[in-house]
C-alpha positions as CSV (number, residue, x, y, z in Angstrom):
1,M,-20.4,-9.7,5.5
2,T,-20.0,-11.5,2.2
3,L,-17.3,-11.1,-0.1
4,P,-19.6,-9.2,-2.8
5,E,-20.6,-7.0,-0.2
6,L,-17.1,-6.2,1.0
7,H,-16.5,-5.2,-2.7
8,E,-19.3,-2.9,-2.9
9,R,-18.3,-1.5,0.5
10,T,-14.7,-1.0,-0.9
11,S,-15.3,0.4,-4.6
12,G,-15.3,-3.1,-6.0
13,V,-12.8,-5.9,-7.1
14,R,-9.0,-5.0,-6.4
15,K,-7.2,-4.3,-9.9
16,Q,-3.9,-5.5,-8.1
17,A,-2.9,-8.3,-5.9
18,Y,-3.2,-7.2,-2.1
19,Y,-1.0,-9.0,0.6
20,E,-1.1,-8.1,4.1
21,R,1.3,-9.2,6.8
22,E,1.8,-8.8,10.6
23,I,5.0,-6.9,11.9
24,H,4.4,-6.8,15.4
25,R,1.8,-7.7,18.2
26,Q,0.9,-7.0,21.8
27,T,-1.4,-9.2,23.5
28,Q,-3.2,-8.4,26.9
29,R,-5.4,-10.9,28.7
30,Y,-7.3,-10.7,31.6
31,G,-9.2,-14.5,32.2
32,N,-11.1,-15.5,29.0
33,I,-11.0,-12.2,27.2
34,A,-8.2,-10.9,25.1
35,Q,-7.3,-7.5,23.5
36,V,-4.9,-8.1,20.6
37,W,-3.0,-5.1,18.6
38,S,-1.7,-6.2,15.1
39,T,0.7,-4.0,13.2
40,Y,0.2,-4.8,9.6
41,V,1.9,-4.0,6.3
42,A,0.4,-4.4,2.8
43,S,2.0,-4.9,-0.4
44,S,1.1,-6.1,-4.1
45,T,3.3,-9.1,-3.8
46,P,4.0,-11.3,-0.8
47,N,6.9,-10.0,0.5
48,G,6.9,-6.7,-1.5
49,V,7.8,-3.2,-0.6
50,P,4.9,-2.2,1.7
51,T,2.4,0.3,0.1
52,D,0.3,0.7,3.3
53,R,0.3,-0.1,7.0
54,G,-1.9,0.2,9.8
55,I,-3.2,-1.5,13.2
56,S,-6.1,-3.9,13.9
57,S,-7.7,-4.4,17.2
58,V,-9.2,-7.6,18.0
59,Q,-11.2,-8.7,20.9
60,L,-11.3,-12.4,21.5
61,Y,-13.4,-14.7,24.0
62,F,-12.1,-18.3,25.4
63,D,-14.9,-20.4,26.0
64,G,-12.8,-23.0,27.4
65,S,-12.1,-25.1,24.3
66,Q,-11.6,-22.1,21.6
67,W,-11.0,-18.4,21.3
68,W,-13.8,-16.6,19.3
69,I,-13.3,-13.4,17.7
70,T,-16.0,-10.9,19.5
71,G,-14.8,-7.5,17.8
72,W,-12.4,-6.5,15.0
73,S,-11.5,-3.1,13.5
74,D,-8.6,-1.6,11.8
75,E,-7.3,1.8,10.8
76,G,-4.9,2.5,8.3
77,E,-2.0,4.9,9.0
78,R,-2.1,8.4,7.2
79,P,-0.6,11.9,7.3
80,G,-1.4,13.4,10.8
81,N,-2.0,9.6,12.2
82,P,1.0,8.1,12.2
83,I,1.6,4.4,13.9
84,P,2.9,5.1,17.5
85,A,6.7,3.5,18.3
86,E,5.1,1.2,20.9
87,F,3.0,-0.4,18.1
88,L,6.4,-1.0,15.8
89,P,8.6,-3.8,15.8
90,P,11.9,-2.8,18.2
91,T,14.6,-1.3,16.3
92,P,17.8,-3.3,16.6
93,A,20.6,-1.5,18.9
94,K,23.4,-0.1,16.7
95,P,26.7,-1.7,17.8
96,R,28.9,0.4,19.9
97,R,32.3,1.2,18.5
């Protein structure tokens, strides 16, 4: 899809900057195929307060010299559909007293 097609599907050009960064990743590989779960947060500045988060599911194929993306889908977190704990960064252990 071209950038203008993306804008058309998503109600046009964003009025505010959009930055997305990965906060957690799980990779499963078998031979030349891989499944990557990438949890992301989004904000209006590069390291700003997250305004949105979700998970991308990326399917990859290795042809012997490079990885190719064969599929990609994502879903944003919303009420009734929270991100499961296993897809979030581990919570640091609290020090014992």
